[in-house]
N, C-alpha and C positions, 0 to 999 in steps of 0.2 A: 314392270322394268322400275317406272321411274324412282317406283313404292322400294326397290331393293337399295337405287343410289340412295334416296337420301337416310332408309335404316344404314347402311351399311359408312356414310358419314360423319352420321349421330354418332355412331358406334365407336366407330377413327378416332373424333375428337374429344367423345368422353373418355375413351382407354387413353389417348394422348394427355390428359389434365389430372389424369391419376397419375399415370405415372412421372410428372411435370414437379407437379409438386409438394412429388414424397423425397421428405429430407431422411439420410441419413446418422443414428441416434451417435449424437457425437460424446467419445467415452469420457469423463471430468477423472481428475488425476488427482487425488490428493494424499501429497506430503505434511507428514507432519516433523518438526523438528523440536530436539530440546533446547531450552534459553536457560543459561544459566544467570538470574538476575545478579548484580555486584553487589545492587546499593538500590533505599527504596526512592533515591532523592531524584530527579528530574534537571536537565542539565542547566538550569537558571540556578539551581541551588548548589552545585558541581561548579560553577563556573561565579557565581555571588562567592562562595567560600576562597577561591584562588582569588578575589581581586581584593576581598579582605584582608587579605595574609599578604599583598603587595603592600595596600594600605597600611596597616596595621608596622611590618616594617620601616614604612619611610617617616611615618610617623614615630618611630623610636630613633632613629637617627636622628631627628629634629630634636629630641631632648635630647638626643646625647648630645648633641652639638651646641643647647643653651649648657646644658650642667648642669649641677644638681649644684639647689639652692640653698641643702642645710652646712 
């Protein structure tokens, strides 16, 4: 009788460990999106162009204020 109780307890623990460690497989969903590139430039290059335009405009205004020496 002791043997039957020990064996049944061992089987219960073994069966419980198999089902408790079992994980459901996760489904991976992959979505692809087409992205159109407008420029090959990065954000720094685009920002530098905007700053250059502002600086050039201010320089042109200062040159106009000074006037033409010729």
